[in-house]
Structures are given as C-alpha cells and as structure tokens.
PDB file as gemmi writes it, atoms N, CA and C in Angstrom:
CRYST1    1.000    1.000    1.000  90.00  90.00  90.00 P 1                      
ATOM      1  N   MET A   1      -3.768 -22.446  21.861  1.00  0.00           N  
ATOM      2  CA  MET A   1      -3.603 -22.548  20.435  1.00  0.00           C  
ATOM      3  C   MET A   1      -4.944 -22.371  19.708  1.00  0.00           C  
ATOM      4  N   TYR A   2      -5.988 -23.032  20.196  1.00  0.00           N  
ATOM      5  CA  TYR A   2      -7.288 -22.917  19.547  1.00  0.00           C  
ATOM      6  C   TYR A   2      -7.883 -21.523  19.737  1.00  0.00           C  
ATOM      7  N   LYS A   3      -7.607 -20.950  20.904  1.00  0.00           N  
ATOM      8  CA  LYS A   3      -8.108 -19.602  21.179  1.00  0.00           C  
ATOM      9  C   LYS A   3      -7.523 -18.613  20.181  1.00  0.00           C  
ATOM     10  N   GLU A   4      -6.220 -18.704  19.920  1.00  0.00           N  
ATOM     11  CA  GLU A   4      -5.572 -17.801  18.958  1.00  0.00           C  
ATOM     12  C   GLU A   4      -6.114 -18.027  17.551  1.00  0.00           C  
ATOM     13  N   ALA A   5      -6.317 -19.275  17.172  1.00  0.00           N  
ATOM     14  CA  ALA A   5      -6.858 -19.579  15.846  1.00  0.00           C  
ATOM     15  C   ALA A   5      -8.262 -18.991  15.704  1.00  0.00           C  
ATOM     16  N   TYR A   6      -9.058 -19.095  16.773  1.00  0.00           N  
ATOM     17  CA  TYR A   6     -10.401 -18.524  16.742  1.00  0.00           C  
ATOM     18  C   TYR A   6     -10.333 -16.996  16.623  1.00  0.00           C  
ATOM     19  N   GLN A   7      -9.451 -16.376  17.382  1.00  0.00           N  
ATOM     20  CA  GLN A   7      -9.308 -14.924  17.318  1.00  0.00           C  
ATOM     21  C   GLN A   7      -8.865 -14.486  15.927  1.00  0.00           C  
ATOM     22  N   HIS A   8      -7.976 -15.230  15.304  1.00  0.00           N  
ATOM     23  CA  HIS A   8      -7.538 -14.906  13.950  1.00  0.00           C  
ATOM     24  C   HIS A   8      -8.691 -15.039  12.967  1.00  0.00           C  
ATOM     25  N   ALA A   9      -9.499 -16.085  13.127  1.00  0.00           N  
ATOM     26  CA  ALA A   9     -10.650 -16.284  12.237  1.00  0.00           C  
ATOM     27  C   ALA A   9     -11.659 -15.148  12.399  1.00  0.00           C  
ATOM     28  N   VAL A  10     -11.902 -14.736  13.616  1.00  0.00           N  
ATOM     29  CA  VAL A  10     -12.819 -13.619  13.863  1.00  0.00           C  
ATOM     30  C   VAL A  10     -12.283 -12.352  13.236  1.00  0.00           C  
ATOM     31  N   TRP A  11     -10.977 -12.109  13.379  1.00  0.00           N  
ATOM     32  CA  TRP A  11     -10.385 -10.925  12.762  1.00  0.00           C  
ATOM     33  C   TRP A  11     -10.549 -10.962  11.247  1.00  0.00           C  
ATOM     34  N   LEU A  12     -10.303 -12.121  10.627  1.00  0.00           N  
ATOM     35  CA  LEU A  12     -10.454 -12.244   9.172  1.00  0.00           C  
ATOM     36  C   LEU A  12     -11.860 -11.880   8.736  1.00  0.00           C  
ATOM     37  N   VAL A  13     -12.854 -12.383   9.442  1.00  0.00           N  
ATOM     38  CA  VAL A  13     -14.247 -12.122   9.064  1.00  0.00           C  
ATOM     39  C   VAL A  13     -14.600 -10.660   9.255  1.00  0.00           C  
ATOM     40  N   THR A  14     -14.136 -10.051  10.335  1.00  0.00           N  
ATOM     41  CA  THR A  14     -14.540  -8.675  10.634  1.00  0.00           C  
ATOM     42  C   THR A  14     -13.712  -7.612   9.934  1.00  0.00           C  
ATOM     43  N   HIS A  15     -12.436  -7.892   9.683  1.00  0.00           N  
ATOM     44  CA  HIS A  15     -11.559  -6.862   9.133  1.00  0.00           C  
ATOM     45  C   HIS A  15     -11.151  -7.081   7.683  1.00  0.00           C  
ATOM     46  N   ALA A  16     -11.014  -8.309   7.268  1.00  0.00           N  
ATOM     47  CA  ALA A  16     -10.503  -8.583   5.927  1.00  0.00           C  
ATOM     48  C   ALA A  16     -11.625  -8.984   4.964  1.00  0.00           C  
ATOM     49  N   ASN A  17     -12.867  -8.928   5.426  1.00  0.00           N  
ATOM     50  CA  ASN A  17     -14.024  -9.275   4.585  1.00  0.00           C  
ATOM     51  C   ASN A  17     -13.856 -10.636   3.915  1.00  0.00           C  
ATOM     52  N   CYS A  18     -13.532 -11.623   4.711  1.00  0.00           N  
ATOM     53  CA  CYS A  18     -13.301 -12.980   4.203  1.00  0.00           C  
ATOM     54  C   CYS A  18     -14.473 -13.880   4.589  1.00  0.00           C  
ATOM     55  N   ARG A  19     -15.562 -13.753   3.904  1.00  0.00           N  
ATOM     56  CA  ARG A  19     -16.744 -14.555   4.228  1.00  0.00           C  
ATOM     57  C   ARG A  19     -17.120 -15.523   3.119  1.00  0.00           C  
ATOM     58  N   GLU A  20     -16.742 -15.250   1.906  1.00  0.00           N  
ATOM     59  CA  GLU A  20     -17.230 -16.001   0.756  1.00  0.00           C  
ATOM     60  C   GLU A  20     -16.321 -17.152   0.337  1.00  0.00           C  
ATOM     61  N   GLN A  21     -15.084 -17.175   0.781  1.00  0.00           N  
ATOM     62  CA  GLN A  21     -14.141 -18.170   0.284  1.00  0.00           C  
ATOM     63  C   GLN A  21     -13.206 -18.608   1.406  1.00  0.00           C  
ATOM     64  N   VAL A  22     -12.411 -19.603   1.133  1.00  0.00           N  
ATOM     65  CA  VAL A  22     -11.426 -20.065   2.105  1.00  0.00           C  
ATOM     66  C   VAL A  22     -10.256 -19.089   2.098  1.00  0.00           C  
ATOM     67  N   ASN A  23      -9.876 -18.652   3.277  1.00  0.00           N  
ATOM     68  CA  ASN A  23      -8.754 -17.725   3.417  1.00  0.00           C  
ATOM     69  C   ASN A  23      -7.848 -18.213   4.523  1.00  0.00           C  
ATOM     70  N   TYR A  24      -6.592 -17.866   4.418  1.00  0.00           N  
ATOM     71  CA  TYR A  24      -5.599 -18.237   5.420  1.00  0.00           C  
ATOM     72  C   TYR A  24      -5.137 -16.979   6.133  1.00  0.00           C  
ATOM     73  N   PHE A  25      -5.162 -17.056   7.445  1.00  0.00           N  
ATOM     74  CA  PHE A  25      -4.791 -15.902   8.247  1.00  0.00           C  
ATOM     75  C   PHE A  25      -3.410 -15.381   7.872  1.00  0.00           C  
ATOM     76  N   TYR A  26      -2.469 -16.273   7.627  1.00  0.00           N  
ATOM     77  CA  TYR A  26      -1.096 -15.858   7.374  1.00  0.00           C  
ATOM     78  C   TYR A  26      -0.945 -15.115   6.047  1.00  0.00           C  
ATOM     79  N   ASP A  27      -1.958 -15.151   5.195  1.00  0.00           N  
ATOM     80  CA  ASP A  27      -1.944 -14.325   3.989  1.00  0.00           C  
ATOM     81  C   ASP A  27      -2.279 -12.872   4.324  1.00  0.00           C  
ATOM     82  N   TYR A  28      -2.790 -12.640   5.512  1.00  0.00           N  
ATOM     83  CA  TYR A  28      -3.225 -11.305   5.931  1.00  0.00           C  
ATOM     84  C   TYR A  28      -2.451 -10.792   7.135  1.00  0.00           C  
ATOM     85  N   THR A  29      -1.294 -11.366   7.434  1.00  0.00           N  
ATOM     86  CA  THR A  29      -0.575 -10.964   8.641  1.00  0.00           C  
ATOM     87  C   THR A  29      -0.162  -9.492   8.624  1.00  0.00           C  
ATOM     88  N   GLU A  30       0.222  -9.004   7.457  1.00  0.00           N  
ATOM     89  CA  GLU A  30       0.613  -7.594   7.383  1.00  0.00           C  
ATOM     90  C   GLU A  30      -0.571  -6.697   7.750  1.00  0.00           C  
ATOM     91  N   GLN A  31      -1.735  -6.985   7.184  1.00  0.00           N  
ATOM     92  CA  GLN A  31      -2.924  -6.196   7.510  1.00  0.00           C  
ATOM     93  C   GLN A  31      -3.291  -6.349   8.983  1.00  0.00           C  
ATOM     94  N   TYR A  32      -3.122  -7.548   9.512  1.00  0.00           N  
ATOM     95  CA  TYR A  32      -3.432  -7.799  10.919  1.00  0.00           C  
ATOM     96  C   TYR A  32      -2.565  -6.929  11.822  1.00  0.00           C  
ATOM     97  N   PHE A  33      -1.252  -6.948  11.585  1.00  0.00           N  
ATOM     98  CA  PHE A  33      -0.358  -6.152  12.426  1.00  0.00           C  
ATOM     99  C   PHE A  33      -0.609  -4.657  12.255  1.00  0.00           C  
ATOM    100  N   LEU A  34      -0.893  -4.235  11.037  1.00  0.00           N  
ATOM    101  CA  LEU A  34      -1.191  -2.817  10.821  1.00  0.00           C  
ATOM    102  C   LEU A  34      -2.475  -2.407  11.533  1.00  0.00           C  
ATOM    103  N   SER A  35      -3.433  -3.331  11.628  1.00  0.00           N  
ATOM    104  CA  SER A  35      -4.692  -3.011  12.314  1.00  0.00           C  
ATOM    105  C   SER A  35      -4.497  -2.887  13.827  1.00  0.00           C  
ATOM    106  N   MET A  36      -3.408  -3.418  14.337  1.00  0.00           N  
ATOM    107  CA  MET A  36      -3.138  -3.357  15.769  1.00  0.00           C  
ATOM    108  C   MET A  36      -2.512  -2.027  16.187  1.00  0.00           C  
ATOM    109  N   VAL A  37      -2.067  -1.235  15.225  1.00  0.00           N  
ATOM    110  CA  VAL A  37      -1.414   0.043  15.522  1.00  0.00           C  
ATOM    111  C   VAL A  37      -2.470   1.143  15.517  1.00  0.00           C  
ATOM    112  N   SER A  38      -2.401   2.020  16.489  1.00  0.00           N  
ATOM    113  CA  SER A  38      -3.405   3.079  16.594  1.00  0.00           C  
ATOM    114  C   SER A  38      -3.229   4.125  15.485  1.00  0.00           C  
ATOM    115  N   GLY A  39      -4.298   4.806  15.200  1.00  0.00           N  
ATOM    116  CA  GLY A  39      -4.284   5.853  14.185  1.00  0.00           C  
ATOM    117  C   GLY A  39      -3.326   6.984  14.509  1.00  0.00           C  
ATOM    118  N   ASN A  40      -3.167   7.293  15.778  1.00  0.00           N  
ATOM    119  CA  ASN A  40      -2.246   8.368  16.177  1.00  0.00           C  
ATOM    120  C   ASN A  40      -0.807   8.031  15.826  1.00  0.00           C  
ATOM    121  N   ILE A  41      -0.441   6.774  15.984  1.00  0.00           N  
ATOM    122  CA  ILE A  41       0.922   6.373  15.633  1.00  0.00           C  
ATOM    123  C   ILE A  41       1.116   6.501  14.136  1.00  0.00           C  
ATOM    124  N   TYR A  42       0.126   6.036  13.350  1.00  0.00           N  
ATOM    125  CA  TYR A  42       0.195   6.203  11.894  1.00  0.00           C  
ATOM    126  C   TYR A  42       0.353   7.665  11.532  1.00  0.00           C  
ATOM    127  N   LYS A  43      -0.454   8.500  12.169  1.00  0.00           N  
ATOM    128  CA  LYS A  43      -0.417   9.922  11.852  1.00  0.00           C  
ATOM    129  C   LYS A  43       0.967  10.502  12.098  1.00  0.00           C  
ATOM    130  N   ASN A  44       1.562  10.170  13.229  1.00  0.00           N  
ATOM    131  CA  ASN A  44       2.890  10.690  13.548  1.00  0.00           C  
ATOM    132  C   ASN A  44       3.948  10.177  12.588  1.00  0.00           C  
ATOM    133  N   VAL A  45       3.863   8.906  12.240  1.00  0.00           N  
ATOM    134  CA  VAL A  45       4.883   8.303  11.379  1.00  0.00           C  
ATOM    135  C   VAL A  45       4.784   8.837   9.957  1.00  0.00           C  
ATOM    136  N   PHE A  46       3.573   8.950   9.444  1.00  0.00           N  
ATOM    137  CA  PHE A  46       3.395   9.275   8.038  1.00  0.00           C  
ATOM    138  C   PHE A  46       3.053  10.738   7.762  1.00  0.00           C  
ATOM    139  N   GLN A  47       3.044  11.563   8.799  1.00  0.00           N  
ATOM    140  CA  GLN A  47       2.683  12.968   8.627  1.00  0.00           C  
ATOM    141  C   GLN A  47       3.612  13.679   7.642  1.00  0.00           C  
ATOM    142  N   THR A  48       4.875  13.340   7.644  1.00  0.00           N  
ATOM    143  CA  THR A  48       5.828  13.954   6.715  1.00  0.00           C  
ATOM    144  C   THR A  48       5.402  13.718   5.280  1.00  0.00           C  
ATOM    145  N   TYR A  49       5.019  12.474   4.968  1.00  0.00           N  
ATOM    146  CA  TYR A  49       4.592  12.163   3.603  1.00  0.00           C  
ATOM    147  C   TYR A  49       3.280  12.859   3.255  1.00  0.00           C  
ATOM    148  N   VAL A  50       2.387  12.934   4.218  1.00  0.00           N  
ATOM    149  CA  VAL A  50       1.111  13.625   3.980  1.00  0.00           C  
ATOM    150  C   VAL A  50       1.372  15.081   3.621  1.00  0.00           C  
ATOM    151  N   GLU A  51       2.256  15.718   4.361  1.00  0.00           N  
ATOM    152  CA  GLU A  51       2.575  17.121   4.101  1.00  0.00           C  
ATOM    153  C   GLU A  51       3.225  17.292   2.734  1.00  0.00           C  
ATOM    154  N   LEU A  52       4.130  16.400   2.369  1.00  0.00           N  
ATOM    155  CA  LEU A  52       4.766  16.472   1.053  1.00  0.00           C  
ATOM    156  C   LEU A  52       3.746  16.286  -0.067  1.00  0.00           C  
ATOM    157  N   ILE A  53       2.876  15.309   0.090  1.00  0.00           N  
ATOM    158  CA  ILE A  53       1.869  15.047  -0.947  1.00  0.00           C  
ATOM    159  C   ILE A  53       0.889  16.213  -1.045  1.00  0.00           C  
ATOM    160  N   GLU A  54       0.530  16.793   0.092  1.00  0.00           N  
ATOM    161  CA  GLU A  54      -0.376  17.950   0.065  1.00  0.00           C  
ATOM    162  C   GLU A  54       0.264  19.122  -0.676  1.00  0.00           C  
ATOM    163  N   ARG A  55       1.583  19.299  -0.520  1.00  0.00           N  
ATOM    164  CA  ARG A  55       2.280  20.378  -1.221  1.00  0.00           C  
ATOM    165  C   ARG A  55       2.486  20.077  -2.700  1.00  0.00           C  
ATOM    166  N   ALA A  56       2.249  18.838  -3.100  1.00  0.00           N  
ATOM    167  CA  ALA A  56       2.477  18.439  -4.497  1.00  0.00           C  
ATOM    168  C   ALA A  56       1.512  19.123  -5.452  1.00  0.00           C  
ATOM    169  N   GLY A  57       0.381  19.572  -4.928  1.00  0.00           N  
ATOM    170  CA  GLY A  57      -0.562  20.318  -5.765  1.00  0.00           C  
ATOM    171  C   GLY A  57      -1.170  19.471  -6.860  1.00  0.00           C  
ATOM    172  N   ASN A  58      -0.919  19.868  -8.116  1.00  0.00           N  
ATOM    173  CA  ASN A  58      -1.588  19.233  -9.247  1.00  0.00           C  
ATOM    174  C   ASN A  58      -1.119  17.802  -9.515  1.00  0.00           C  
ATOM    175  N   ILE A  59       0.023  17.382  -8.976  1.00  0.00           N  
ATOM    176  CA  ILE A  59       0.463  16.001  -9.206  1.00  0.00           C  
ATOM    177  C   ILE A  59       0.069  15.062  -8.067  1.00  0.00           C  
ATOM    178  N   LYS A  60      -0.637  15.602  -7.085  1.00  0.00           N  
ATOM    179  CA  LYS A  60      -1.056  14.804  -5.934  1.00  0.00           C  
ATOM    180  C   LYS A  60      -1.875  13.589  -6.366  1.00  0.00           C  
ATOM    181  N   ASP A  61      -2.842  13.791  -7.239  1.00  0.00           N  
ATOM    182  CA  ASP A  61      -3.686  12.690  -7.685  1.00  0.00           C  
ATOM    183  C   ASP A  61      -2.888  11.640  -8.449  1.00  0.00           C  
ATOM    184  N   THR A  62      -1.919  12.088  -9.244  1.00  0.00           N  
ATOM    185  CA  THR A  62      -1.068  11.153  -9.994  1.00  0.00           C  
ATOM    186  C   THR A  62      -0.227  10.320  -9.038  1.00  0.00           C  
ATOM    187  N   ILE A  63       0.315  10.945  -8.010  1.00  0.00           N  
ATOM    188  CA  ILE A  63       1.115  10.223  -7.021  1.00  0.00           C  
ATOM    189  C   ILE A  63       0.276   9.142  -6.363  1.00  0.00           C  
ATOM    190  N   LEU A  64      -0.891   9.527  -5.883  1.00  0.00           N  
ATOM    191  CA  LEU A  64      -1.747   8.566  -5.196  1.00  0.00           C  
ATOM    192  C   LEU A  64      -2.207   7.458  -6.132  1.00  0.00           C  
ATOM    193  N   GLU A  65      -2.537   7.801  -7.363  1.00  0.00           N  
ATOM    194  CA  GLU A  65      -3.001   6.802  -8.323  1.00  0.00           C  
ATOM    195  C   GLU A  65      -1.920   5.768  -8.613  1.00  0.00           C  
ATOM    196  N   ILE A  66      -0.722   6.228  -8.887  1.00  0.00           N  
ATOM    197  CA  ILE A  66       0.339   5.278  -9.255  1.00  0.00           C  
ATOM    198  C   ILE A  66       0.786   4.454  -8.053  1.00  0.00           C  
ATOM    199  N   VAL A  67       0.867   5.054  -6.877  1.00  0.00           N  
ATOM    200  CA  VAL A  67       1.281   4.318  -5.685  1.00  0.00           C  
ATOM    201  C   VAL A  67       0.244   3.251  -5.335  1.00  0.00           C  
ATOM    202  N   ASN A  68      -1.023   3.598  -5.370  1.00  0.00           N  
ATOM    203  CA  ASN A  68      -2.073   2.623  -5.073  1.00  0.00           C  
ATOM    204  C   ASN A  68      -2.101   1.499  -6.097  1.00  0.00           C  
ATOM    205  N   THR A  69      -1.905   1.831  -7.362  1.00  0.00           N  
ATOM    206  CA  THR A  69      -1.914   0.808  -8.410  1.00  0.00           C  
ATOM    207  C   THR A  69      -0.690  -0.085  -8.303  1.00  0.00           C  
ATOM    208  N   LEU A  70       0.461   0.483  -7.996  1.00  0.00           N  
ATOM    209  CA  LEU A  70       1.662  -0.331  -7.791  1.00  0.00           C  
ATOM    210  C   LEU A  70       1.439  -1.343  -6.671  1.00  0.00           C  
ATOM    211  N   ASP A  71       0.874  -0.886  -5.584  1.00  0.00           N  
ATOM    212  CA  ASP A  71       0.618  -1.781  -4.466  1.00  0.00           C  
ATOM    213  C   ASP A  71      -0.393  -2.856  -4.843  1.00  0.00           C  
ATOM    214  N   LYS A  72      -1.455  -2.440  -5.509  1.00  0.00           N  
ATOM    215  CA  LYS A  72      -2.510  -3.372  -5.924  1.00  0.00           C  
ATOM    216  C   LYS A  72      -1.981  -4.443  -6.873  1.00  0.00           C  
ATOM    217  N   CYS A  73      -1.052  -4.076  -7.741  1.00  0.00           N  
ATOM    218  CA  CYS A  73      -0.497  -4.996  -8.750  1.00  0.00           C  
ATOM    219  C   CYS A  73       0.810  -5.634  -8.291  1.00  0.00           C  
ATOM    220  N   ASN A  74       1.135  -5.495  -6.994  1.00  0.00           N  
ATOM    221  CA  ASN A  74       2.323  -6.101  -6.421  1.00  0.00           C  
ATOM    222  C   ASN A  74       3.599  -5.670  -7.150  1.00  0.00           C  
ATOM    223  N   TYR A  75       3.650  -4.417  -7.536  1.00  0.00           N  
ATOM    224  CA  TYR A  75       4.804  -3.800  -8.196  1.00  0.00           C  
ATOM    225  C   TYR A  75       5.178  -4.482  -9.511  1.00  0.00           C  
ATOM    226  N   ASN A  76       4.192  -5.054 -10.175  1.00  0.00           N  
ATOM    227  CA  ASN A  76       4.381  -5.623 -11.511  1.00  0.00           C  
ATOM    228  C   ASN A  76       4.083  -4.509 -12.516  1.00  0.00           C  
ATOM    229  N   PHE A  77       5.120  -3.999 -13.172  1.00  0.00           N  
ATOM    230  CA  PHE A  77       4.971  -2.819 -14.020  1.00  0.00           C  
ATOM    231  C   PHE A  77       4.116  -3.077 -15.257  1.00  0.00           C  
ATOM    232  N   ASN A  78       4.111  -4.298 -15.746  1.00  0.00           N  
ATOM    233  CA  ASN A  78       3.243  -4.611 -16.887  1.00  0.00           C  
ATOM    234  C   ASN A  78       1.771  -4.492 -16.485  1.00  0.00           C  
ATOM    235  N   LYS A  79       1.437  -5.046 -15.326  1.00  0.00           N  
ATOM    236  CA  LYS A  79       0.054  -4.962 -14.845  1.00  0.00           C  
ATOM    237  C   LYS A  79      -0.330  -3.521 -14.524  1.00  0.00           C  
ATOM    238  N   VAL A  80       0.603  -2.786 -13.940  1.00  0.00           N  
ATOM    239  CA  VAL A  80       0.339  -1.379 -13.599  1.00  0.00           C  
ATOM    240  C   VAL A  80       0.042  -0.579 -14.859  1.00  0.00           C  
ATOM    241  N   SER A  81       0.861  -0.774 -15.890  1.00  0.00           N  
ATOM    242  CA  SER A  81       0.641  -0.020 -17.135  1.00  0.00           C  
ATOM    243  C   SER A  81      -0.702  -0.389 -17.762  1.00  0.00           C  
ATOM    244  N   GLU A  82      -1.101  -1.657 -17.674  1.00  0.00           N  
ATOM    245  CA  GLU A  82      -2.413  -2.062 -18.200  1.00  0.00           C  
ATOM    246  C   GLU A  82      -3.541  -1.421 -17.400  1.00  0.00           C  
ATOM    247  N   GLN A  83      -3.398  -1.418 -16.068  1.00  0.00           N  
ATOM    248  CA  GLN A  83      -4.439  -0.839 -15.208  1.00  0.00           C  
ATOM    249  C   GLN A  83      -4.603   0.669 -15.436  1.00  0.00           C  
ATOM    250  N   LEU A  84      -3.479   1.352 -15.664  1.00  0.00           N  
ATOM    251  CA  LEU A  84      -3.526   2.804 -15.838  1.00  0.00           C  
ATOM    252  C   LEU A  84      -3.690   3.229 -17.293  1.00  0.00           C  
ATOM    253  N   PHE A  85      -3.678   2.254 -18.196  1.00  0.00           N  
ATOM    254  CA  PHE A  85      -3.809   2.525 -19.631  1.00  0.00           C  
ATOM    255  C   PHE A  85      -2.716   3.468 -20.141  1.00  0.00           C  
ATOM    256  N   VAL A  86      -1.483   3.185 -19.683  1.00  0.00           N  
ATOM    257  CA  VAL A  86      -0.327   3.954 -20.141  1.00  0.00           C  
ATOM    258  C   VAL A  86       0.784   2.982 -20.502  1.00  0.00           C  
ATOM    259  N   HIS A  87       1.785   3.478 -21.223  1.00  0.00           N  
ATOM    260  CA  HIS A  87       2.935   2.656 -21.586  1.00  0.00           C  
ATOM    261  C   HIS A  87       3.766   2.368 -20.333  1.00  0.00           C  
ATOM    262  N   LYS A  88       4.446   1.238 -20.325  1.00  0.00           N  
ATOM    263  CA  LYS A  88       5.262   0.849 -19.174  1.00  0.00           C  
ATOM    264  C   LYS A  88       6.336   1.891 -18.872  1.00  0.00           C  
ATOM    265  N   ASN A  89       6.911   2.499 -19.901  1.00  0.00           N  
ATOM    266  CA  ASN A  89       7.924   3.535 -19.673  1.00  0.00           C  
ATOM    267  C   ASN A  89       7.341   4.750 -18.962  1.00  0.00           C  
ATOM    268  N   THR A  90       6.074   5.028 -19.204  1.00  0.00           N  
ATOM    269  CA  THR A  90       5.398   6.129 -18.504  1.00  0.00           C  
ATOM    270  C   THR A  90       5.308   5.826 -17.021  1.00  0.00           C  
ATOM    271  N   VAL A  91       5.045   4.577 -16.686  1.00  0.00           N  
ATOM    272  CA  VAL A  91       5.003   4.176 -15.279  1.00  0.00           C  
ATOM    273  C   VAL A  91       6.373   4.386 -14.640  1.00  0.00           C  
ATOM    274  N   PHE A  92       7.432   3.968 -15.331  1.00  0.00           N  
ATOM    275  CA  PHE A  92       8.785   4.172 -14.807  1.00  0.00           C  
ATOM    276  C   PHE A  92       9.091   5.654 -14.632  1.00  0.00           C  
ATOM    277  N   PHE A  93       8.704   6.465 -15.592  1.00  0.00           N  
ATOM    278  CA  PHE A  93       8.947   7.909 -15.522  1.00  0.00           C  
ATOM    279  C   PHE A  93       8.228   8.513 -14.321  1.00  0.00           C  
ATOM    280  N   ARG A  94       6.954   8.157 -14.158  1.00  0.00           N  
ATOM    281  CA  ARG A  94       6.183   8.680 -13.030  1.00  0.00           C  
ATOM    282  C   ARG A  94       6.771   8.225 -11.703  1.00  0.00           C  
ATOM    283  N   LEU A  95       7.185   6.971 -11.640  1.00  0.00           N  
ATOM    284  CA  LEU A  95       7.769   6.466 -10.411  1.00  0.00           C  
ATOM    285  C   LEU A  95       9.074   7.189 -10.088  1.00  0.00           C  
ATOM    286  N   ASP A  96       9.870   7.476 -11.105  1.00  0.00           N  
ATOM    287  CA  ASP A  96      11.101   8.237 -10.881  1.00  0.00           C  
ATOM    288  C   ASP A  96      10.794   9.612 -10.299  1.00  0.00           C  
ATOM    289  N   LYS A  97       9.761  10.253 -10.794  1.00  0.00           N  
ATOM    290  CA  LYS A  97       9.372  11.564 -10.261  1.00  0.00           C  
ATOM    291  C   LYS A  97       8.931  11.450  -8.805  1.00  0.00           C  
ATOM    292  N   ILE A  98       8.194  10.397  -8.497  1.00  0.00           N  
ATOM    293  CA  ILE A  98       7.745  10.178  -7.118  1.00  0.00           C  
ATOM    294  C   ILE A  98       8.946   9.924  -6.216  1.00  0.00           C  
ATOM    295  N   LYS A  99       9.902   9.121  -6.692  1.00  0.00           N  
ATOM    296  CA  LYS A  99      11.101   8.833  -5.904  1.00  0.00           C  
ATOM    297  C   LYS A  99      11.865  10.112  -5.613  1.00  0.00           C  
ATOM    298  N   GLU A 100      11.992  10.986  -6.601  1.00  0.00           N  
ATOM    299  CA  GLU A 100      12.678  12.258  -6.392  1.00  0.00           C  
ATOM    300  C   GLU A 100      11.920  13.130  -5.397  1.00  0.00           C  
ATOM    301  N   PHE A 101      10.619  13.191  -5.565  1.00  0.00           N  
ATOM    302  CA  PHE A 101       9.787  14.073  -4.760  1.00  0.00           C  
ATOM    303  C   PHE A 101       9.740  13.628  -3.298  1.00  0.00           C  
ATOM    304  N   LEU A 102       9.547  12.327  -3.055  1.00  0.00           N  
ATOM    305  CA  LEU A 102       9.399  11.827  -1.693  1.00  0.00           C  
ATOM    306  C   LEU A 102      10.694  11.261  -1.111  1.00  0.00           C  
ATOM    307  N   GLU A 103      11.731  11.182  -1.935  1.00  0.00           N  
ATOM    308  CA  GLU A 103      13.025  10.662  -1.521  1.00  0.00           C  
ATOM    309  C   GLU A 103      12.931   9.234  -0.979  1.00  0.00           C  
ATOM    310  N   ILE A 104      12.201   8.395  -1.700  1.00  0.00           N  
ATOM    311  CA  ILE A 104      12.072   6.979  -1.367  1.00  0.00           C  
ATOM    312  C   ILE A 104      12.208   6.167  -2.641  1.00  0.00           C  
ATOM    313  N   ASP A 105      12.433   4.859  -2.485  1.00  0.00           N  
ATOM    314  CA  ASP A 105      12.504   3.960  -3.630  1.00  0.00           C  
ATOM    315  C   ASP A 105      11.752   2.675  -3.300  1.00  0.00           C  
ATOM    316  N   PRO A 106      10.438   2.648  -3.533  1.00  0.00           N  
ATOM    317  CA  PRO A 106       9.641   1.479  -3.152  1.00  0.00           C  
ATOM    318  C   PRO A 106       9.924   0.226  -3.967  1.00  0.00           C  
ATOM    319  N   VAL A 107      10.591   0.357  -5.105  1.00  0.00           N  
ATOM    320  CA  VAL A 107      10.908  -0.815  -5.918  1.00  0.00           C  
ATOM    321  C   VAL A 107      12.113  -1.553  -5.334  1.00  0.00           C  
ATOM    322  N   LYS A 108      13.149  -0.824  -4.998  1.00  0.00           N  
ATOM    323  CA  LYS A 108      14.372  -1.450  -4.483  1.00  0.00           C  
ATOM    324  C   LYS A 108      14.337  -1.694  -2.983  1.00  0.00           C  
ATOM    325  N   ASN A 109      13.574  -0.897  -2.260  1.00  0.00           N  
ATOM    326  CA  ASN A 109      13.538  -1.006  -0.809  1.00  0.00           C  
ATOM    327  C   ASN A 109      12.106  -1.306  -0.366  1.00  0.00           C  
ATOM    328  N   ALA A 110      11.862  -2.538   0.041  1.00  0.00           N  
ATOM    329  CA  ALA A 110      10.511  -2.951   0.425  1.00  0.00           C  
ATOM    330  C   ALA A 110       9.962  -2.138   1.590  1.00  0.00           C  
ATOM    331  N   CYS A 111      10.822  -1.646   2.448  1.00  0.00           N  
ATOM    332  CA  CYS A 111      10.372  -0.833   3.592  1.00  0.00           C  
ATOM    333  C   CYS A 111       9.724   0.463   3.123  1.00  0.00           C  
ATOM    334  N   ASP A 112      10.123   0.982   1.974  1.00  0.00           N  
ATOM    335  CA  ASP A 112       9.559   2.215   1.452  1.00  0.00           C  
ATOM    336  C   ASP A 112       8.176   2.010   0.827  1.00  0.00           C  
ATOM    337  N   ARG A 113       7.732   0.787   0.703  1.00  0.00           N  
ATOM    338  CA  ARG A 113       6.438   0.520   0.070  1.00  0.00           C  
ATOM    339  C   ARG A 113       5.270   0.913   0.947  1.00  0.00           C  
ATOM    340  N   HIS A 114       5.486   1.095   2.208  1.00  0.00           N  
ATOM    341  CA  HIS A 114       4.391   1.371   3.132  1.00  0.00           C  
ATOM    342  C   HIS A 114       4.400   2.793   3.638  1.00  0.00           C  
ATOM    343  N   PHE A 115       4.754   3.704   2.744  1.00  0.00           N  
ATOM    344  CA  PHE A 115       4.746   5.092   3.175  1.00  0.00           C  
ATOM    345  C   PHE A 115       3.331   5.590   3.091  1.00  0.00           C  
TER     346      PHE A 115                                                      
END                                                                             
C-alpha cells in the first residue's frame, strides 16, 4: 500500500508538475492512465481524427482552438465563450460544425471528449 502511494506521489511530481501545492493523486487518474499507454497505441487509435483534421484546411485551427478550450473549461459554454471572446451561440455553432465534420458529440457523449 505504501509502495503504491509513493509511486503515485513520484508520478505526480514528475508528470503532473505538482510541486507547489497539495494535490491528490485521484484528481489526476485520467492523466495517469493515459500516460501508461504508448504513443503507438494513441497514434493508431486517433489517426482517423488526425487525418480528418489535416483535411479540414483553413478550419483546422478553429477546431483545435475550440476543442482545447472546451476541455480546459470543462465544457462550460459560458467560460468557453469568455475565453474565446465570442458569443455563446458562436461556440454552439462552431461545435455543431465540429460534430458534423468529425461525426462525434463530445457534449452528450463523454467518451467522445478524448478524441
């Protein structure tokens, strides 16, 4: 039990940059499990999305910006609109375009949030 707690603490310090404040390992479990998966597996799983985004051309940056901001703001559309300096309806419109383009719905389906 202590060995696992120590290993988790070491992981927090080395991977999650948790040196300045009190942090709980279980707040970072998703990042921990994702760090255990090799890059090749990620590449194989997400290659379809990479190819779609690469073909998006001029809207590629918009897709990445809104998806990253949604994740950063925990899918709170008010916070997202403030961060992007756009109206909340613009965020909904952009998200609808992304849903059509990538055929996913990260708002209704939590599994789609990690594409």
